[in-house]
C-alpha positions in Angstrom: -10.4 94.0 -90.6 -9.5 93.5 -94.3 -12.1 92.3 -96.5 -11.8 89.3 -98.9 -12.4 91.5 -102.0 -9.5 93.9 -101.2 -7.3 91.0 -100.7 -8.1 89.7 -104.2 -7.8 93.1 -105.7 -4.2 93.3 -104.3 -3.3 89.6 -105.4 -4.5 90.5 -108.7 -2.4 93.9 -109.2 0.7 92.1 -107.7 0.3 89.1 -110.3 0.0 91.8 -113.2 3.1 93.8 -112.0 5.3 90.5 -111.7 4.1 89.6 -115.2 5.1 92.6 -116.6 8.6 92.5 -114.8 8.8 88.9 -116.1 8.1 90.1 -119.7 10.9 93.0 -119.4 13.6 90.4 -118.0 12.6 88.0 -120.8 13.0 90.8 -123.6 16.3 92.1 -122.2 17.7 88.5 -122.0 16.8 88.1 -125.7 18.5 91.5 -126.6 21.8 90.3 -124.8 21.7 87.0 -126.5 21.8 88.6 -130.3 25.2 88.8 -131.5 26.7 92.7 -131.9 26.8 94.3 -135.1 30.6 95.0 -136.2 31.6 98.6 -135.9 32.8 100.4 -139.2 36.7 100.7 -139.3 38.3 104.0 -140.4 41.6 104.2 -142.3 44.0 106.2 -140.0 47.8 106.7 -140.8 49.9 106.7 -137.7 53.5 106.0 -136.6 54.1 103.5 -133.9 56.0 105.1 -131.0 57.4 103.3 -128.1 56.4 104.9 -124.9 59.8 104.1 -123.2 61.6 106.2 -125.7 59.3 109.2 -125.2 60.9 111.1 -122.3 58.6 112.9 -119.9 55.4 111.1 -121.5 53.3 110.1 -118.5 51.9 106.5 -118.8 48.0 106.3 -118.6 46.8 104.3 -115.8 45.1 101.1 -116.5 41.4 101.1 -117.3 39.3 99.3 -114.5 36.5 97.0 -115.8 33.2 98.3 -114.5 31.7 96.0 -112.0 29.1 93.5 -113.6 25.4 94.9 -112.9 23.7 93.4 -110.1 21.0 91.2 -111.0 17.5 92.6 -110.3 15.8 91.0 -107.2 13.2 88.6 -108.5 9.9 88.9 -107.0 8.3 86.0 -105.6 5.5 84.8 -107.7 2.1 83.8 -106.3 0.0 85.3 -103.6 1.8 87.5 -101.1 2.9 86.1 -97.8 0.6 87.2 -95.0 1.6 89.6 -92.6 2.3 89.1 -88.9 -0.9 90.6 -88.3 -2.8 88.4 -90.5 -1.0 85.5 -89.1 -2.1 86.6 -85.5 -5.5 87.1 -86.5 -5.6 83.6 -88.4 -4.2 81.9 -85.0 -7.0 83.9 -83.1 -9.6 82.7 -85.4 -8.2 79.0 -85.4 -8.3 79.3 -81.4 -11.8 80.7 -81.4 -13.1 78.0 -83.7 -11.4 75.4 -81.8 -12.9 76.7 -78.6 -16.3 77.0 -80.1 -15.8 73.3 -81.4 -14.9 72.3 -78.0 -17.8 74.2 -76.3 -20.2 72.6 -78.7 -18.9 68.9 -77.9 -19.1 69.8 -74.3 -22.7 70.9 -74.8 -23.7 67.9 -76.9 -21.9 65.7 -74.1 -23.9 67.4 -71.4 -27.2 66.9 -73.7 -26.5 63.2 -73.9 -25.7 62.7 -70.3 -28.9 64.6 -69.5 -30.9 62.3 -71.8 -29.2 59.3 -70.3 -30.3 60.6 -66.8 -33.8 61.1 -67.9 -34.0 57.8 -69.5 -32.8 56.1 -66.5 -35.0 58.0 -64.4 -37.7 57.0 -66.6 -36.7 53.2 -66.5 -36.5 53.6 -62.7 -39.9 55.0 -62.5 -41.4 52.3 -64.7 -39.8 49.6 -62.5 -41.2 51.1 -59.2 -44.7 51.5 -61.0 -44.4 47.9 -62.1 -43.3 46.7 -58.6 -46.0 48.8 -57.0 -48.7 47.2 -59.4 -47.3 43.8 -58.7 -47.5 44.2 -55.0 -50.9 45.5 -55.2 -52.0 42.5 -57.3 -50.4 40.2 -54.8 -52.0 41.8 -52.0 -55.4 41.6 -54.0 -54.9 38.1 -54.8 -53.9 37.1 -51.0 -57.1 39.2 -50.0 -59.4 37.2 -52.3 -57.7 33.9 -51.5 -58.1 35.0 -47.7 -61.9 35.7 -48.3 -62.2 32.3 -50.3 -60.5 30.4 -47.5 -62.9 32.0 -44.9 -66.0 31.5 -47.1 -64.7 27.7 -47.6 -64.3 27.5 -43.7 -67.7 28.9 -43.1 -69.4 26.6 -45.6 -67.4 23.7 -44.2 -68.5 24.6 -40.7 -72.2 25.2 -42.0 -72.0 21.9 -43.9 -70.6 20.2 -40.8 -73.5 21.8 -38.6 -76.0 20.5 -41.1 -74.4 17.0 -41.2 -74.3 16.8 -37.5 -77.9 18.0 -37.2 -78.9 15.5 -39.9 -77.1 12.7 -38.1 -78.7 13.7 -35.0 -82.1 13.7 -36.4 -81.4 10.3 -38.2 -80.1 9.0 -34.9 -83.3 10.1 -33.2 -85.5 8.8 -36.2 -83.6 5.5 -36.2 -84.0 5.1 -32.4 -87.9 5.3 -32.9 -90.5 3.2 -34.6 -90.1 5.1 -37.9 -86.9 3.1 -39.2 -88.5 -0.3 -38.1 -91.6 0.5 -40.0 -89.7 1.5 -43.0 -87.6 -1.7 -43.1 -90.8 -3.8 -42.6 -92.3 -1.9 -45.7 -89.4 -3.0 -47.8 -89.4 -6.5 -46.6 -93.0 -6.9 -47.3 -92.7 -5.5 -50.8 -89.8 -8.2 -51.4 -92.0 -11.0 -50.0 -95.0 -10.2 -52.4 -92.3 -10.1 -55.4 -90.8 -13.4 -54.3 -91.5 -16.5 -56.2 -91.3 -19.3 -53.8 -89.3 -22.3 -55.3 -90.3 -25.9 -54.7 -87.4 -26.5 -52.6 -88.2 -23.8 -50.1 -88.9 -25.1 -46.8 -91.0 -23.3 -44.0 -88.9 -21.0 -41.7 -86.7 -19.4 -44.4 -84.7 -16.7 -42.8 -81.9 -15.0 -45.1 -79.9 -11.6 -44.1 -80.2 -9.4 -47.4 -77.5 -6.6 -48.2 -79.3 -4.2 -50.7 -77.9 -1.0 -52.3 -79.9 1.7 -53.6 -79.8 5.1 -55.0 -82.0 8.0 -54.2 -85.4 7.1 -55.6 -85.3 3.4 -54.4 -83.8 1.8 -57.5 -81.9 -1.2 -56.3 -78.3 -1.5 -57.9 -76.8 -4.5 -56.1 -78.1 -7.5 -53.8 -76.0 -9.7 -51.8 -77.3 -12.8 -49.9 -75.6 -13.3 -46.5 -76.4 -15.9 -43.9 -79.5 -18.1 -45.5 -80.9 -21.4 -44.5 -82.1 -22.0 -48.1 -80.5 -23.7 -50.8 -79.2 -22.1 -54.1 -82.6 -22.1 -55.7 -83.9 -20.2 -52.7 -81.1 -17.7 -52.6 -81.3 -17.0 -56.3 -85.2 -16.6 -55.9 -85.0 -14.0 -53.2 -82.2 -12.1 -55.1 -84.5 -12.0 -58.2 -87.3 -10.8 -55.8 -85.4 -7.8 -54.5 -84.8 -6.6 -58.0 -88.3 -7.1 -58.7 -89.3 -5.0 -55.8 -87.3 -2.2 -57.0 -88.0 0.8 -56.7 -88.2 0.3 -52.9 -90.7 2.2 -50.8 -89.2 5.9 -49.7 -88.6 6.3 -46.0 -91.4 8.4 -44.1 -88.5 10.6 -43.0 -85.9 11.7 -45.5 -83.3 11.7 -42.9 -83.7 7.9 -42.7 -82.6 7.3 -46.2 -79.6 5.0 -46.5 -77.8 3.7 -49.6 -76.9 0.4 -47.8 -79.8 -1.6 -46.4 -79.5 -4.5 -44.1 -82.7 -6.4 -44.3 -83.7 -9.6 -42.4 -85.7 -11.5 -45.0 -88.4 -13.8 -43.1 -91.1 -14.6 -45.6 -93.1 -16.9 -43.1 
């Protein structure tokens, strides 16, 4: 394969040769354009003779002018034209470079496609993991909710059992003398707190509706059927508030917020 330095040396020598030829042509052209010097004339005595009068004189053939000199072929200036081998080599190099570029582009495209596949697989894996975590959280939440509902059901069932037991105990207690004894204690305390008005007649009987809170504090008093006048009704109501707090029941199951007391002070 021809080296680049050899080609430059050949090009330099060719340029120098053409420059020398060009200088020679210019010099010859300048000599041709210079007017010729007149030739010196010689004095010669002669007698003109007609050639036709001279018998036996052979006529000289006409002189033929020499052909004009052929112009020298001018060499082409500039770098030499590449040879067919160089053209073939250049075409081969161009094809190799194009093939290498196409191969590189194909490799880059394959790398981009592989990177896109990896990114898609990573996204799909992340989505699967997110779905699995969401499903696990959903199952855990459902399990917690189920346990909470089961606990609530158990607590409600226990409360119901306790309520039923308390009601049963209260029913048993109310059916015995304990409730009557407690109500009589409340009525006695109200009677002791009652300030009998002058208009009160013997045989007073009034139905009292008393609302209390745990501890026996009275929060409301309502007088129902009563055979006393307004002064008697107001005095009995005031007596209930003065009797607060009311006596506690002997059995806690007997406690009731709303009491119905038949007040008979006589």
